[in-house]
N, C-alpha and C positions, 0 to 999 in steps of 0.2 A: 504494500500500500504506500502511495506517495504521501509524504508528510504534508501537513496543512500549512506550513510556513516555509518560505524559501522559493527560489526560482524553479520553474518547471520548463523543460525544453520540449517543444512539440516537433514531430517529424511527419510531414505530409508526403507519403510515398508516391513515387511516379517511376515509370520505367526508365525515363531519361533524366528528369529533374526531381530532386527531393527538396521540398521547401522546409525551412526551419523557422521556428518562432520561439520567443522566450517570454516568460511572465515576469512581472516584478516580484519583489520579495514577499509582498502581502498576498500574492496570487489573485490580484484583482484585475489586472490589465495585461493583455497579450500584445506583443509587438513583433512585426516581422524581423527576422534576424539575417538570414542568408539563404541562398539556394545552391545546393550542391548539384553538380552535373556528373552523371555517370557516362563514361565513354562507352561506345557500342561494344558489347561483348565483355565488358568489365564488371567487376563487383561493385557493391555499394562503397563509396569513399569513406571508409571507417576512420582512416587516419585524421581527416579534417574534422569529423565529428568528435573524435577524442580530443583534438586541440580545442574545439569550442567548449566541450564539457569541462576541460581543465581551466579555461579562461573564465567561464561564467559560473562554474560550480553549481549546477542545478541539483536539486534534491530528488528529482525524479524525471521521467520521460514519458510523454504521451505519444503514441504512434497511431496515426490514422489508419483505420481499417476500411479499405475501399469495397463496400458492399454493393451489390446490384440494387436497382431501384426497389426491388421486392424484398431486399434485406438478406439475400443469399450471398454466400461466399463463393467466388469464382477464382480463376487463376490469379488475378491481381491481389486478391485477399490472401491467398496462400503465400504469394511472394512477399507481401507486407508482413505476414506472420514470421516468415523466415528471417527477414531483415530485423524485425523486432527481437527475435531470439538472439541474433548476432549482437545487436546493440546492448541488450541486457547482459549478455555474457561478457562483452568487452568493457562496458562501463561499470558494471557491478551496481548500477542504480535500479531502484524499483521502477517498473514500467507498467503502464496500462495501455490497452488498446481502446480506441474510441472510434465510433462510426464517423466516417468522414464524408458521407454522401452530401453532395451539393456544396462542399466548401469552395471548390474552384468557381462554381457558378456564382456564389455569393461574393467572392473576391472580384470577379469580373463586373458584377453589378455595382459594387462599391466604386470601382474605377470609373465606370460610365456615369454614375450618379454625381461624381465630382467633376464631371466634364472632361474626363480623360479618355484615352484610348489604350487598349492593351497591346496595340501594334508595337512590336519591337521590345516589349517588356515582359517576355515570358518568365524570366527569372523573378521579376517583381511579383507577378501573379502567383507563382508557386510559394514564395515566402509569405505573401498576404493570405493565401489559402491556408497555410500552416497556422497563421495567427487567428484566422476564423475558427479553425479546428480547436485551437487551444482556448480561445475565448469561450466557445461553447462548453468545453470541458470545465473551465473555471466556473462559469455561471451555473451549470448543472450541479456541480459539487457544492457550491455555496447555497443554492436553493435546497438541496438535500439536507445539508447541515442545519439550515434554518427550520425546515419542517420537523426534523428530529428534535431540535431544541424546543420547539413549540409543543410537540407531543409530550415530551418529558415534563414540561411545565404544567400542562393540562392534567397530567396524572397526579401531580402533587407529590408531597413527601410520602414515602412508604413507611 
């Protein structure tokens, strides 16, 4: 389980580009960090990921799980699970998988809403998609904690 305080690193898997995002220490806000590019036929660039984990000292990692629109796991989800396993083993950090459906679409929508264009900005889109993924994770986690706290208060002292 990822600790409730400290930075979290998010990894948005892609066959060519892997978007990265980082939370703040309070786990309130996600920010795009970087996009790693995998050369054709090469493995995930673990060395750069390890450099970034050393630099930013995250307490955990969230890896996007690319599910089909129906919620099924297909080849890309299996590849993301494999990458997540490698990341967990190499970093030693707690890791959680998170549904990443629609993160890229939301990132593109944000760019268009701000009057921009994704043309020539593929790397920006991928790191922004990772920040959308991470922000969703952070918000869901915060909401779950608040619901649990309210339920415990409603039960009263035992």
